[in-house]
N, C-alpha and C positions, 0 to 999 in steps of 0.2 A: 521393433515396436516403439511407438511414441510413448513418452512418459505421460501417464494420466494423473498420477498423484505426486505431489512435491512435499518434501519435508519443510519445516520452518526455515532451516538453513538454506535450502535450495530456493525457497520463495524469497528470502531476504536477498540472495544473490541476484535473482531476477529483478527485484525491485530496487536494487542498489542501496540497501539500507541494512541495519543490523537486525538480528533475530529478535531482540527484545521489542523492537517496534512492531514486528509481525505479530508477536504474542499480544501486544497491546491492541492491534487492529482486531484480532480474534476476540479478545476479552470484551472490547467495546462494541462488538457486533457488526463491525464494518467488513470483516472478511470471515467467511464461513469455513469451518474445518471439521474434520472428524478425527477421532482418536483411535488409532490402531497401534497400540504400544506407545507411540508418540504422535503428536499432531501431524496430520496430512491435509494438504489443501489440494482439492481437485483442480485440474487445469481449467475446466470450464468456469470455476469460481474465480480464478485469477483473471481470466478474460473478462468475465462479467464485472468484477471489481473495477478493472481499468476502464471499461465502457461507462459504468455507473458514475464514477467519481472523477472523470477527466475534468480538469479546470477547477478542482477543489483544493483548498488549503488544509492540510492535516497537521498543522503546527500544534493545535489543541484538539485532541481527539473527542473531547466532550462538546466541542463547538466547531464542527467542520463547516466551512463556509466557502463561498466562491473566492477564487484567487483575486487579489487586488492587483490588476495589471498596472495601475498607476504607480504603485510602489516599486514595481519591477523597472518601469521606465526611469524613475528617480534614481534607483540603484545603478542603472546602466549609465546615466549621466554622470554620477559621482565617479565611476570607474574610468571614464574617458580622460 
């Protein structure tokens, strides 16, 4: 059976970030969860989050904005 609910730790592993960032996403209303002993995030919510926020910069959770692709290009030029 496919996993339907993910813990914060499992979600953090999927997102390649730490658990405290997932808690912050939940607290700030960007990621919906339910509490069954501990927070659980439904798979459909993870999929929806990724679709909803593709191309967004989450560096400041109170000011989520579009990614600045110009700064990515400048960073790539510096690294060459």
